[in-house]
VOGU-3710 file (C-alpha; in Angstrom, 3 decimals, decimal comma):
1> xxxxxxxxxx> 0,000/0,000/0,000  1,491/3,382/-1,051  1,277/6,736/0,822  -1,771/7,890/-1,175  -3,688/4,749/-0,252  -2,733/5,097/3,413  -3,793/8,747/3,512  -7,067/7,987/1,708  -7,782/5,106/4,094  -7,330/7,454/7,084
11> xxxxxxxxxx> -9,360/10,358/5,637  -12,088/8,487/3,637  -12,243/4,734/4,321  -15,158/4,120/1,905  -13,275/5,741/-0,997  -10,201/3,715/-0,106  -12,274/0,521/-0,168  -13,703/1,372/-3,612  -10,209/2,159/-4,894  -8,935/-1,210/-3,677
21> xxxxxxxxxx> -11,933/-2,994/-5,250  -11,365/-1,300/-8,612  -7,690/-2,192/-8,486  -8,574/-5,854/-7,903  -11,002/-5,832/-10,875  -8,343/-4,351/-13,163  -5,844/-6,982/-12,109  -8,411/-9,716/-12,812  -9,155/-8,329/-16,305  -5,432/-8,072/-17,087
31> xxxxxxxxxx> -4,891/-11,665/-15,993  -7,515/-12,830/-18,504  -6,248/-10,592/-21,310  -2,672/-11,740/-20,910  -3,336/-15,452/-21,034  -4,069/-18,149/-23,588  -4,780/-17,090/-27,161  -4,706/-13,393/-26,198  -0,945/-13,573/-26,717  -1,415/-15,033/-30,197
41> xxxxxxxxxx> -4,387/-15,274/-32,533  -6,733/-13,321/-30,236  -4,287/-10,488/-29,534  -5,601/-6,933/-29,873  -2,262/-5,294/-29,058  0,080/-6,735/-31,680  0,591/-4,464/-34,678  0,091/-7,408/-37,030  -3,402/-7,982/-35,607  -4,703/-4,441/-35,089
51> xxxxxxxxxx> -6,058/-4,054/-38,622  -7,695/-7,460/-38,637  -11,364/-6,915/-37,781  -12,650/-10,453/-38,179  -16,339/-11,111/-37,673  -18,508/-14,201/-37,809  -22,270/-14,567/-37,669  -24,773/-17,357/-38,253  -24,245/-19,843/-41,115  -27,069/-18,117/-43,001
61> xxxxxxxxxx> -25,403/-14,705/-42,698  -21,893/-15,984/-43,420  -22,846/-18,379/-46,228  -26,303/-17,736/-47,699  -25,922/-13,955/-47,927  -22,790/-14,414/-50,058  -23,953/-17,388/-52,135  -25,171/-15,520/-55,263  -21,813/-13,802/-55,802  -19,792/-16,889/-54,845
71> xxxxxxxxxx> -21,698/-18,965/-57,398  -21,231/-16,443/-60,198  -17,503/-16,138/-59,580  -17,091/-19,883/-59,181  -18,816/-20,557/-62,504  -16,785/-17,851/-64,214  -13,539/-19,442/-63,032  -14,627/-22,922/-64,091  -15,424/-21,604/-67,569  -12,299/-19,461/-67,956
81> xxxxxxxxxx> -9,527/-20,509/-65,529  -7,593/-23,693/-66,440  -6,677/-24,646/-62,857  -10,263/-24,184/-61,659  -11,551/-26,383/-64,481  -8,877/-28,963/-63,689  -9,861/-29,098/-60,012  -13,509/-29,762/-60,867  -12,717/-32,334/-63,550  -10,352/-34,278/-61,288
91> xxxxxxxxxx> -13,144/-34,640/-58,745  -15,705/-35,690/-61,341  -13,378/-38,239/-62,945  -12,251/-39,808/-59,667  -15,371/-39,500/-57,507  -17,948/-40,584/-60,108  -16,215/-41,420/-63,376  -18,626/-43,209/-65,675  -20,990/-43,746/-62,738  -21,251/-45,294/-59,273
101> xxxxxxxxxx> -22,783/-48,764/-59,628  -24,786/-50,426/-56,844  -23,731/-53,759/-55,408  -26,423/-55,078/-53,022  -24,992/-56,389/-49,764  -28,070/-57,651/-47,947  -27,841/-59,103/-44,446  -28,890/-62,612/-45,510  -28,504/-64,067/-42,002  -31,003/-61,584/-40,550
111> xxxxxxxxxx> -33,315/-62,273/-43,490  -33,047/-66,071/-43,007  -31,577/-66,630/-46,460  -28,807/-68,945/-47,554  -25,718/-67,536/-49,239  -26,873/-68,973/-52,575  -30,331/-67,420/-52,228  -28,750/-64,065/-51,370  -26,518/-64,229/-54,462  -29,523/-64,962/-56,682
121> xxxxxxxxxx> -31,467/-62,057/-55,160  -28,525/-59,691/-55,674  -28,139/-60,697/-59,311  -31,850/-60,231/-59,982  -31,857/-56,837/-58,244  -28,806/-55,597/-60,176  -30,481/-56,569/-63,451  -33,732/-54,815/-62,546  -31,959/-51,673/-61,352  -29,962/-51,495/-64,590
131> xxxxxxxxxx> -33,267/-51,622/-66,498  -34,316/-48,398/-64,754  -30,961/-46,640/-64,255  -29,618/-47,079/-67,790  -32,770/-45,679/-69,392  -33,097/-41,984/-70,179  -36,769/-42,316/-69,289  -35,773/-42,278/-65,606  -35,070/-38,568/-66,171  -38,035/-36,195/-66,318
141> xxxxxxxxxx> -36,332/-34,311/-69,162  -35,431/-37,613/-70,919  -31,911/-36,329/-71,569  -29,821/-38,278/-69,040  -29,729/-41,694/-67,464  -29,069/-42,161/-63,741  -25,288/-42,330/-64,171  -25,233/-39,098/-66,179  -27,219/-37,470/-63,392  -24,544/-38,505/-60,896
151> xxxxxxxxxx> -22,013/-36,456/-62,875  -24,398/-33,498/-63,008  -24,945/-33,789/-59,261  -21,236/-33,697/-58,365  -20,462/-30,889/-60,845  -23,376/-28,795/-59,588  -22,517/-29,434/-55,935  -18,897/-28,371/-56,480  -19,706/-25,374/-58,680  -22,752/-24,013/-56,854
161> xxxxxxxxxx> -22,317/-25,374/-53,354  -25,190/-27,824/-53,662  -27,187/-29,807/-56,194  -30,909/-30,496/-56,196  -33,010/-33,307/-57,606  -36,796/-33,430/-57,450  -38,381/-36,856/-56,985  -41,408/-37,348/-59,228  -43,539/-40,249/-60,392  -45,045/-40,989/-63,796
171> xxxxxxxxxx> -47,064/-43,857/-65,204  -45,014/-47,000/-65,949  -44,682/-47,825/-69,637  -44,122/-50,984/-71,652  -40,418/-50,172/-71,960  -39,933/-48,897/-68,392  -42,092/-50,683/-65,812  -41,237/-48,195/-63,069  -42,818/-44,826/-62,284  -39,879/-43,268/-60,395
181> xxxxxxxxxx> -38,457/-40,199/-62,155  -35,698/-37,773/-61,201  -35,552/-34,107/-62,186  -32,177/-32,426/-61,722  -32,495/-28,643/-61,305  -29,942/-25,866/-60,799  -29,532/-24,908/-57,155  -30,340/-21,266/-58,050  -33,969/-22,297/-58,469  -34,169/-23,358/-54,821
191> xxxxxxxxxx> -34,814/-19,903/-53,376  -37,240/-17,930/-51,263  -40,355/-16,500/-52,968  -39,769/-13,224/-54,844  -35,981/-13,763/-54,874  -34,076/-11,850/-57,560  -31,003/-14,067/-57,744  -28,719/-11,220/-56,662  -29,574/-11,105/-52,960  -30,911/-13,411/-50,251
201> xxxxxxxxxx> -33,771/-12,640/-47,880  -33,180/-14,277/-44,489  -36,350/-12,852/-42,924  -38,910/-14,598/-45,141  -41,829/-16,244/-43,376  -44,089/-19,076/-44,530  -47,861/-18,826/-44,125  -47,645/-21,335/-41,260  -45,138/-19,146/-39,397  -42,028/-21,175/-40,255
211> xxxxxxxxxx> -38,838/-19,413/-41,301  -37,546/-19,620/-44,874  -33,772/-19,534/-45,336  -32,783/-19,234/-48,997  -35,605/-21,478/-50,198  -35,459/-23,907/-47,265  -38,414/-23,856/-44,865  -37,412/-24,547/-41,255  -39,682/-25,224/-38,273  -39,117/-24,084/-34,677
221> xxxxxxxxxx> -36,859/-27,081/-33,997  -34,641/-26,278/-36,963  -35,846/-29,265/-38,997  -36,241/-28,952/-42,770  -39,961/-28,992/-43,599  -40,169/-27,943/-47,251  -38,328/-26,386/-50,189  -39,419/-23,540/-52,457  -38,699/-24,123/-56,137  -38,877/-21,356/-58,761
231> xxxxxxxxxx> -40,197/-22,259/-62,210  -37,221/-20,510/-63,819  -33,930/-18,906/-62,832  -34,539/-15,926/-60,501  -31,901/-13,817/-62,276  -32,972/-14,879/-65,783  -33,972/-12,143/-68,241  -36,173/-14,444/-70,276  -39,830/-13,528/-70,381  -41,064/-16,643/-68,559
241> xxxxxxxxxx> -43,339/-15,969/-65,611  -41,729/-16,709/-62,265  -43,715/-18,779/-59,812  -42,664/-20,562/-56,656  -43,903/-23,983/-55,612  -43,668/-25,360/-52,099  -42,597/-29,012/-52,007  -42,560/-30,943/-48,756  -39,139/-32,292/-47,888  -40,492/-35,757/-47,030
251> xxxxxxxxxx> -43,625/-37,722/-47,812  -46,159/-37,807/-44,980  -46,905/-41,540/-45,315  -43,642/-43,011/-46,599  -41,098/-40,678/-44,990  -39,150/-40,780/-48,250  -37,564/-37,586/-49,601  -39,386/-35,536/-52,225  -36,332/-33,321/-52,735  -32,723/-34,504/-52,679
261> xxxxxxxxxx> -30,291/-31,763/-51,628  -26,691/-32,803/-52,227  -24,023/-30,787/-50,433  -21,166/-31,042/-47,954  -21,875/-29,509/-44,560  -19,296/-27,330/-42,809  -21,274/-25,939/-39,869  -24,206/-26,870/-37,655  -27,517/-25,226/-38,650  -26,293/-25,011/-42,253
271> xxxxxxxxxx> -28,929/-25,708/-44,907  -27,135/-24,705/-48,139  -23,699/-25,650/-49,416  -20,598/-23,570/-50,164  -18,991/-23,647/-53,645  -15,894/-25,854/-53,676  -13,689/-23,061/-55,047  -14,816/-20,446/-52,489  -11,565/-20,402/-50,412  -9,368/-19,941/-53,502
281> xxxxxxxxxx> -11,488/-17,728/-55,763  -9,216/-14,701/-55,366  -6,022/-16,749/-55,772  -7,332/-18,430/-58,925  -8,467/-15,140/-60,456  -5,175/-13,382/-59,757  -3,181/-16,341/-61,058  -5,292/-16,380/-64,226  -4,676/-12,655/-64,745  -0,949/-13,177/-64,234
291> xxxxxxxxxx> -0,893/-16,091/-66,706  -2,780/-14,059/-69,314  -0,386/-11,132/-68,855  2,642/-13,408/-69,301  1,065/-14,996/-72,362  0,426/-11,580/-73,900  4,008/-10,548/-73,115  5,278/-13,652/-74,891  3,099/-12,865/-77,931  4,341/-9,270/-78,083
301> xxxxxxxxxx> 7,916/-10,449/-77,639  7,477/-12,751/-80,614  6,298/-9,950/-82,910  9,004/-8,414/-85,128  8,080/-4,815/-85,905  10,297/-2,208/-87,606  10,127/1,542/-86,888  11,908/3,729/-89,481  13,038/7,199/-88,429  13,061/9,788/-91,216
311> xxxxxxxxxx> 14,682/13,164/-91,643  12,622/13,950/-94,744  8,985/13,783/-95,783  7,792/10,216/-94,999  5,130/10,552/-97,672  7,787/9,904/-100,300  8,567/6,273/-101,091  11,256/5,231/-98,654  12,952/2,705/-100,895  12,569/4,644/-104,134
321> xxxxxxxxxx> 10,384/2,036/-105,806  6,896/0,688/-106,086  5,377/-0,838/-102,943  5,170/-4,598/-103,372  1,963/-6,468/-102,656  1,960/-7,802/-99,066  4,356/-5,164/-97,691  2,961/-3,102/-94,833  4,295/0,465/-94,918  2,405/2,456/-92,272
331> xxxxxxxxxx> 2,869/6,222/-92,429  -0,164/7,582/-90,587  0,346/8,034/-86,806  -3,230/6,829/-86,294  -2,348/3,488/-87,907  0,892/2,658/-86,083  0,672/-0,935/-84,858  2,679/-3,910/-83,655  2,422/-6,951/-85,873  4,431/-9,706/-87,550
341> xxxxxxxxxx> 6,547/-8,024/-90,212  4,914/-4,601/-89,733  6,929/-1,572/-90,957  5,985/1,743/-89,342  7,453/4,860/-91,035  7,648/7,637/-88,478  7,085/11,290/-89,216  9,933/13,763/-89,260  11,781/13,987/-85,893  9,611/11,246/-84,333
351> xxxxxxxxxx> 11,073/8,329/-82,385  9,784/5,314/-80,451  10,724/4,461/-76,862  9,584/1,035/-75,643  9,950/0,049/-71,996  11,722/-3,273/-71,572  9,728/-5,152/-68,924  11,960/-8,262/-69,116  8,898/-10,367/-69,876  8,010/-13,142/-70,068
361> xxxxxxxxxx> 9,544/-13,962/-66,711  11,972/-16,840/-66,413  10,373/-17,636/-63,041  6,893/-18,032/-64,517  6,774/-21,820/-64,245  8,193/-21,894/-60,714  5,741/-19,255/-59,501  2,695/-20,881/-61,108  3,698/-24,286/-59,727  4,120/-22,796/-56,262
371> xxxxxxxxxx> 0,673/-21,178/-56,444  -0,820/-24,426/-57,759  0,530/-26,208/-54,668  -1,046/-23,546/-52,470  -4,400/-23,802/-54,252  -4,296/-27,597/-54,419  -3,689/-27,842/-50,672  -6,921/-25,932/-50,016  -8,831/-28,156/-52,461  -7,332/-31,480/-51,268
381> xxxxxxxxxx> -5,723/-32,088/-54,660  -1,912/-32,520/-54,876  -0,179/-30,362/-57,440  0,900/-33,418/-59,464  -2,729/-34,374/-60,036  -3,976/-30,803/-60,427  -1,473/-30,062/-63,212  -1,063/-33,664/-64,460  2,694/-33,330/-64,017  4,169/-36,486/-62,471
391> xxxxxxxxxx> 7,885/-35,793/-62,228  8,601/-36,930/-58,661  9,659/-40,361/-57,429  7,353/-43,367/-57,184  7,005/-42,993/-53,409  6,187/-39,275/-53,606  3,721/-39,726/-56,460  1,968/-42,595/-54,687  1,787/-40,625/-51,428  0,186/-37,723/-53,313
401> xxxxxxxxxx> -2,403/-39,979/-54,944  -3,224/-41,677/-51,643  -3,882/-38,297/-50,014  -6,016/-37,204/-52,958  -8,031/-40,413/-52,796  -8,853/-39,847/-49,136  -10,677/-36,676/-50,209  -12,244/-38,356/-53,266  -13,630/-41,164/-51,088  -15,118/-38,631/-48,667
411> xxxxxxxxxx> -16,887/-36,843/-51,519  -18,071/-40,162/-52,907  -19,460/-41,061/-49,478  -21,611/-37,914/-49,213  -22,761/-38,222/-52,820  -23,884/-41,781/-52,090  -25,511/-40,740/-48,804  -27,347/-37,722/-50,234  -28,200/-38,994/-53,715  -27,399/-42,553/-54,821
421> xxxxxxxxxx> -28,590/-44,536/-51,794  -31,892/-42,634/-51,344  -32,653/-43,137/-55,048  -31,840/-46,851/-54,798  -34,105/-47,271/-51,765  -37,000/-45,465/-53,483  -36,554/-47,600/-56,600  -36,312/-50,827/-54,567  -39,456/-49,915/-52,626  -41,371/-49,493/-55,881
431> xxxxxxxxxx> -39,891/-52,672/-57,382  -41,026/-54,698/-54,359  -44,425/-52,969/-54,238  -45,199/-53,826/-57,884  -43,955/-57,396/-57,441  -40,929/-57,372/-59,736  -38,645/-58,191/-56,782  -39,528/-60,392/-53,817  -38,484/-59,228/-50,335  -40,510/-60,828/-47,506
441> xxxxxxxxxx> -41,133/-58,538/-44,533  -39,929/-55,412/-46,360  -42,969/-53,319/-45,401  -43,476/-54,862/-41,960  -40,314/-53,980/-40,030  -37,891/-51,050/-40,550  -34,974/-53,276/-39,506  -35,870/-55,850/-42,168  -36,291/-53,074/-44,739  -32,836/-51,771/-43,836
451> xxxxxxxxxx> -31,379/-55,264/-44,259  -32,872/-55,519/-47,775  -31,667/-52,006/-48,717  -28,012/-52,438/-47,744  -25,890/-51,605/-50,758  -22,315/-50,709/-51,660  -21,533/-48,247/-54,426  -18,515/-48,902/-56,602  -16,848/-46,400/-58,890  -13,490/-45,760/-60,539
461> xxxxxxxxxx> -10,425/-47,068/-58,732  -7,304/-45,105/-57,851  -5,295/-46,880/-60,526  -1,723/-48,106/-60,230  1,564/-46,278/-60,663  3,677/-49,451/-60,518  1,365/-52,435/-61,193  3,905/-55,100/-60,199  4,578/-53,591/-56,777  0,945/-52,866/-56,030
471> xxxxxxxxxx> -0,337/-56,275/-57,137  2,303/-57,977/-54,986  1,238/-55,782/-52,060  -2,408/-56,721/-52,657  -1,491/-60,424/-52,711  0,360/-60,000/-49,421  -2,663/-58,294/-47,819  -4,936/-61,136/-48,892  -2,450/-63,782/-47,660  -2,286/-62,038/-44,265
481> xxxxxxxxxx> -6,112/-61,854/-44,130  -6,064/-58,060/-43,736  -8,012/-57,667/-46,975  -10,189/-59,710/-49,324  -9,951/-60,596/-52,981  -13,251/-58,813/-53,576  -11,977/-55,577/-52,018  -8,628/-55,720/-53,823  -10,323/-56,317/-57,186  -12,505/-53,268/-56,620
491> xxxxxxxxxx> -9,721/-50,965/-55,380  -7,070/-51,991/-57,921  -9,092/-52,321/-61,109  -12,644/-51,310/-60,193  -13,978/-54,741/-61,171  -16,218/-57,287/-59,447  -14,309/-60,287/-58,087  -17,136/-62,784/-58,595  -17,714/-61,635/-62,157  -13,973/-61,943/-62,766
501> xxxxxxxxxx> -14,044/-65,543/-61,492  -17,025/-66,430/-63,675  -15,400/-64,899/-66,749  -12,050/-66,556/-66,048  -13,795/-69,923/-65,717  -15,264/-69,502/-69,211  -11,951/-68,337/-70,660  -10,006/-71,204/-69,063  -12,415/-73,733/-70,581  -11,896/-72,138/-73,997
511> xxxxxxxxxx> -8,115/-72,257/-73,538  -8,308/-75,937/-72,541  -10,286/-76,724/-75,707  -7,702/-74,954/-77,843  -4,829/-76,789/-76,134  -6,554/-80,168/-76,577  -7,155/-79,374/-80,249  -3,489/-78,416/-80,761  -2,267/-81,594/-79,040  -4,587/-83,642/-81,233
521> xxxxxx> -3,266/-81,969/-84,379  0,331/-82,651/-83,316  -0,423/-86,344/-82,672  -2,142/-86,707/-86,049  0,816/-85,078/-87,765  3,178/-87,572/-86,165
//
């Protein structure tokens, strides 16, 4: 206690007590401010942090309010920036490829089936599903089959943040005995009534009092109740009348989805997706501008243009002869131009000064590669795959592909969860209901229904960098019982092990016949 405190305590004890209390509060505040992240990322005193006024609100304010502009810029980059296009294509090729194919994996023990009965049921189901999925009549627009729609779904989800498919039913026909139809629509059309496409209204209310967030109706518990679909694009300038239709998210009796929203969730209470390129939009745009500038510099550098200084009237023929056809003598200042073989004749006492920018840069490739690494890291795509430049060692290249495939498998998992599996279950329900597939107990017990609906989805494999090494490794995994032949066949070549065995059995019989025939011919010749 200093002299001032002692004097104040003697003359005015209550003031001294308040002073001591305030001092204690200040010490407590300082102890909190000088601990933990306050010395680092949460510091308000460091010069490097003073200008950083970060703010974060609800997912709707952070994401939905910015979605229209993010989508436009994302689409622009995909159409015009090579690296952006490459990132999207690598995901489409590796996540979906020519299509994710279902492989039923029913729990035959729970269903009281033998292994042979289960195999017969699986084969029948695969055949029936192919009848529906490989027909363009499964699409409302009759443009795509189910596997084409998978590609549209992943492209739309990556470009726009989410993809949307409406579930509809039509009358079965003689060539397609199923009524299930899918209608892929652009995610822009899922929007709140009276939306313009340039802004998002987060305060919209449904007639029943529910909130509407960017076309998604939410009840008091935060559950999705319905979606609002516009008949056309909200920002479209075409003369079509814009109307909004409310579609319930799930059927009241079946509980099956009427709308399939396909997107990857980042935050709780998030109802719309974020475009895949959102974190790197600025980097991609700046890199594209830089690449275009370097390309233009290279073009200009490759142009050979002559400027002739004159001390006399440039209107006279410079070479004292007749101008040959194809020669380009430019004498008017308004027509001076750079071009291959261009000859510009300057006026009297005129000269040209051109700044040497030392372009194109010798470090162009190194800089672009460095930026591609930076962008690829944010997108979970190694630079080797993003640029299709495999110049590193086998170990490094394989490590890069393994990391990329972790991300591809995650995207495949949410595409299956949000799109493929729900469609398969709706189709299977109809197939059983109309009697084309037999599944006892399907409609009686949810657990039995789940057992019938179990399915794996197989797509393109990662491929092999060194087939000999990787096949030997696969053989070792099978020998050690840490993997199966079925799994290795799928992961190495994307094929079905049982179908391989059946085909090999046929081929081996054919080879045996040929060998027997050859041996017989040799014996007859002797």
